[in-house]
C-alpha positions as CSV (number, residue, x, y, z in Angstrom):
1,M,-27.1,9.6,-45.5
2,N,-24.0,11.0,-43.8
3,A,-23.5,12.6,-40.4
4,V,-23.1,16.1,-41.7
5,C,-25.9,16.6,-44.2
6,L,-28.5,15.0,-46.4
7,S,-27.8,14.1,-50.0
8,P,-29.6,16.0,-52.7
9,K,-32.0,13.1,-53.2
10,E,-32.7,12.8,-49.4
11,T,-33.2,16.6,-49.3
12,A,-35.8,16.4,-52.1
13,A,-37.6,13.6,-50.2
14,A,-37.4,15.6,-46.9
15,L,-39.0,18.7,-48.7
16,T,-41.8,16.4,-49.9
17,E,-42.5,15.2,-46.4
18,A,-42.5,18.7,-45.1
19,A,-44.9,19.7,-47.8
20,I,-47.3,17.0,-46.7
21,K,-47.3,18.3,-43.2
22,K,-47.7,21.9,-44.4
23,A,-50.8,20.9,-46.5
24,A,-52.4,19.2,-43.6
25,C,-51.7,22.0,-41.1
26,P,-54.9,23.4,-39.5
27,T,-55.9,26.9,-40.9
28,G,-55.5,28.7,-37.5
29,A,-52.0,27.3,-37.0
30,R,-51.0,28.0,-40.6
31,F,-52.2,31.6,-40.2
32,L,-50.2,32.1,-37.0
33,M,-47.0,30.6,-38.5
34,S,-47.4,32.6,-41.7
35,F,-48.0,35.8,-39.7
36,M,-44.8,35.2,-37.8
37,A,-42.9,34.5,-41.0
38,G,-44.0,37.9,-42.3
39,T,-42.8,39.6,-39.2
40,F,-39.4,37.9,-39.3
41,I,-38.8,38.8,-43.0
42,S,-39.8,42.3,-42.2
43,L,-37.4,42.6,-39.3
44,G,-34.6,41.4,-41.6
45,A,-35.7,43.9,-44.2
46,H,-35.7,46.7,-41.6
47,G,-32.1,45.7,-40.7
48,A,-31.2,46.0,-44.4
49,I,-32.6,49.5,-44.4
50,V,-30.6,50.5,-41.3
51,T,-27.4,49.5,-43.2
52,Y,-28.7,50.7,-46.6
53,D,-25.7,52.9,-47.3
54,T,-23.4,49.9,-47.2
55,P,-24.7,47.4,-49.8
56,F,-22.8,44.3,-48.7
57,L,-23.6,44.9,-45.0
58,S,-27.3,45.5,-45.9
59,A,-27.3,42.2,-47.9
60,A,-25.5,40.4,-45.0
61,V,-28.1,41.5,-42.4
62,F,-31.3,40.7,-44.4
63,P,-30.9,36.8,-44.2
64,V,-31.6,37.0,-40.4
65,G,-35.2,37.0,-41.4
66,L,-35.1,33.6,-43.1
67,M,-32.9,32.2,-40.3
68,L,-35.7,33.1,-37.8
69,V,-38.3,31.5,-40.1
70,I,-36.2,28.3,-40.3
71,L,-35.0,28.0,-36.7
72,V,-37.9,29.5,-34.8
73,G,-40.7,28.5,-37.1
74,G,-42.8,30.0,-39.8
75,E,-44.7,29.5,-43.0
76,L,-43.1,31.7,-45.8
77,F,-44.7,32.0,-49.2
78,T,-41.4,31.9,-51.1
79,G,-40.1,28.8,-49.2
80,N,-43.5,27.1,-49.4
81,C,-43.4,27.2,-53.2
82,L,-41.2,24.1,-52.8
83,M,-44.4,22.2,-51.8
84,T,-44.7,21.5,-55.6
85,F,-42.4,18.5,-54.8
86,A,-45.3,16.8,-53.0
87,L,-47.8,17.9,-55.6
88,L,-45.8,16.3,-58.4
89,Q,-45.7,13.0,-56.5
90,K,-49.5,13.3,-55.9
91,K,-49.0,13.2,-52.1
92,I,-51.1,16.4,-51.6
93,T,-54.1,17.6,-53.6
94,F,-54.1,20.6,-55.8
95,K,-56.8,22.1,-53.7
96,N,-54.8,21.8,-50.5
97,Y,-51.7,23.0,-52.3
98,C,-53.3,26.2,-53.6
99,R,-55.2,26.8,-50.3
100,S,-52.0,26.6,-48.3
101,L,-50.0,28.9,-50.6
102,I,-52.8,31.5,-50.7
103,Q,-53.4,31.5,-46.9
104,V,-49.6,31.8,-46.2
105,F,-49.4,34.7,-48.7
106,F,-52.0,36.7,-46.9
107,G,-50.7,35.7,-43.5
108,N,-47.2,37.0,-44.5
109,F,-48.8,40.2,-45.7
110,L,-50.5,40.8,-42.3
111,G,-47.2,40.1,-40.5
112,A,-45.3,42.5,-42.7
113,L,-48.0,45.2,-42.1
114,F,-47.8,44.6,-38.4
115,I,-44.0,45.2,-38.2
116,A,-44.3,48.3,-40.5
117,A,-46.9,49.7,-38.2
118,L,-44.8,49.1,-35.1
119,L,-41.8,50.8,-36.6
120,Y,-43.9,53.7,-38.0
121,F,-45.8,54.4,-34.8
122,G,-42.7,53.7,-32.7
123,G,-41.0,56.6,-34.3
124,V,-38.0,54.5,-35.6
125,Y,-38.3,56.2,-39.0
126,E,-38.2,59.7,-37.6
127,R,-34.5,59.5,-38.4
128,P,-34.4,61.3,-41.8
129,A,-31.8,58.9,-43.4
130,L,-33.9,55.9,-42.6
131,A,-37.1,57.5,-43.9
132,E,-35.5,58.6,-47.1
133,A,-34.0,55.1,-47.7
134,V,-37.3,53.3,-47.4
135,R,-39.0,56.0,-49.6
136,T,-36.4,55.5,-52.2
137,I,-36.8,51.7,-52.1
138,A,-40.6,52.0,-52.3
139,R,-40.5,54.5,-55.2
140,T,-38.0,52.4,-57.1
141,K,-39.8,49.1,-56.7
142,S,-43.2,50.5,-57.5
143,S,-42.0,52.1,-60.7
144,L,-40.3,49.1,-62.2
145,P,-41.9,47.7,-65.4
146,F,-43.7,44.4,-64.8
147,W,-41.3,42.3,-66.9
148,Q,-38.4,43.5,-64.7
149,V,-40.3,42.7,-61.5
150,L,-41.2,39.2,-63.0
151,C,-37.6,38.4,-64.0
152,R,-36.1,39.7,-60.7
153,G,-38.8,37.7,-58.9
154,I,-37.7,34.5,-60.6
155,L,-34.1,35.1,-59.9
156,C,-34.9,35.9,-56.3
157,N,-36.7,32.7,-55.5
158,I,-34.2,30.5,-57.3
159,L,-31.9,31.7,-54.5
160,V,-34.3,31.9,-51.6
161,A,-35.8,28.5,-52.2
162,S,-32.3,27.2,-52.6
163,G,-31.6,28.7,-49.1
164,V,-34.5,26.6,-47.8
165,W,-33.1,23.6,-49.6
166,F,-29.7,24.2,-48.0
167,A,-31.3,24.6,-44.6
168,T,-33.2,21.3,-45.1
169,T,-29.9,19.6,-46.1
170,A,-28.1,20.7,-43.0
171,K,-28.4,18.7,-39.8
172,N,-27.4,21.3,-37.3
173,A,-28.3,24.9,-36.5
174,A,-25.0,26.4,-37.7
175,G,-25.4,24.6,-41.1
176,K,-28.9,25.8,-41.4
177,M,-27.9,29.4,-40.7
178,L,-25.1,29.3,-43.2
179,G,-27.4,27.7,-45.7
180,C,-29.9,30.5,-45.3
181,W,-27.2,33.2,-45.4
182,F,-25.3,32.7,-48.6
183,P,-28.2,32.5,-51.2
184,V,-30.3,35.2,-49.5
185,M,-27.3,37.6,-49.2
186,L,-26.7,37.1,-52.9
187,F,-30.3,37.9,-53.8
188,V,-30.4,41.1,-51.8
189,L,-26.9,42.2,-53.1
190,S,-28.1,41.6,-56.6
191,G,-31.3,43.6,-56.3
192,Y,-33.9,41.0,-57.0
193,E,-37.6,41.1,-55.9
194,H,-38.9,39.2,-52.9
195,V,-42.7,39.6,-52.6
196,V,-42.8,39.2,-48.8
197,A,-40.0,41.8,-48.2
198,N,-41.9,44.1,-50.6
199,M,-45.0,43.7,-48.4
200,F,-43.0,45.5,-45.8
201,Y,-41.1,48.1,-48.0
202,L,-44.0,49.3,-50.0
203,P,-46.6,50.1,-47.2
204,L,-43.9,51.6,-45.0
205,G,-42.5,53.8,-47.8
206,T,-46.0,54.9,-48.7
207,A,-46.8,55.8,-45.1
208,L,-43.7,57.8,-44.9
209,G,-44.6,59.9,-48.0
210,A,-43.2,58.0,-51.0
211,S,-45.1,58.7,-54.2
212,V,-46.4,55.2,-54.8
213,T,-49.5,54.6,-56.9
214,A,-52.0,51.9,-56.2
215,S,-51.2,50.2,-59.5
216,G,-47.5,50.4,-58.8
217,F,-48.0,49.0,-55.3
218,L,-50.3,46.1,-56.3
219,G,-48.5,45.5,-59.6
220,N,-45.2,45.0,-57.9
221,L,-46.6,42.5,-55.4
222,F,-48.5,40.6,-58.1
223,W,-45.6,40.2,-60.5
224,A,-43.0,39.6,-57.7
225,A,-45.3,36.8,-56.4
226,I,-45.6,35.3,-59.9
227,G,-41.9,35.5,-60.4
228,N,-41.1,34.0,-57.0
229,Y,-43.5,31.2,-57.8
230,I,-41.9,30.4,-61.1
231,G,-38.4,30.3,-59.6
232,G,-39.2,28.4,-56.4
233,G,-42.5,26.6,-57.3
234,L,-41.8,25.5,-60.9
235,L,-38.2,25.7,-61.9
236,L,-36.5,24.1,-58.9
237,P,-39.2,21.4,-58.1
238,F,-39.7,20.3,-61.7
239,V,-36.0,20.0,-62.4
240,Y,-35.0,18.2,-59.2
241,H,-38.1,16.1,-59.0
242,R,-37.2,14.6,-62.3
243,A,-33.6,14.3,-61.3
244,Y,-34.1,12.7,-57.9
245,L,-37.6,11.5,-57.4
246,S,-39.0,10.3,-60.7
247,K,-38.4,7.2,-62.8
248,H,-35.9,9.2,-64.7
249,E,-33.9,10.0,-61.5
250,V,-30.2,10.5,-61.5
251,K,-28.4,7.3,-60.4
């Protein structure tokens, strides 16, 4: 361990310990924390819409959502996929693992709906440019073929979960913020699919008149969630568990 950051092996161990605490969290507290994470990601997504006409600026604003989750506190589905580290080491049960991820998923959804409702009824999207931007986002996302949503979801959570990894590695607030910013900025700029952000974009776009079908709405969330899980819940934990925490670990 050094004074600036954890080593990769120490970070994997820290993520494991965090997963043990997440799995043991009482249901009520988990719901509140996941609700707040949904609100934070949605606020970041709203900022990205405000700057929609400038792609890099839009991508640069969105990571504020993950910074709030990390520094203020929250349970985010995409980040919590890294709980697989503890499952692989048999430090949490499969039942508690699944229960935690499912409860956080729905808590995130309610938080996203809450922010969408506040913005809608607050008249923020009475500005034509903002309304058209979110309608375009919702239409585009809901019309993507499932295999594209799946692939983009995998790519997204390789980056978002890596942002959580970076934030865990860092030992100070500035390092955690930068750790969140770079990977998340890249996923937004690249046009990948983040299921919690889509929990905000799709309902708000639909409320504002976007032609979104129920199958397009639910299909996007389903395949984005599966892709996000593969990227952050299977690929990263399986590779780095073997590299850092198993009997085959890198020396």
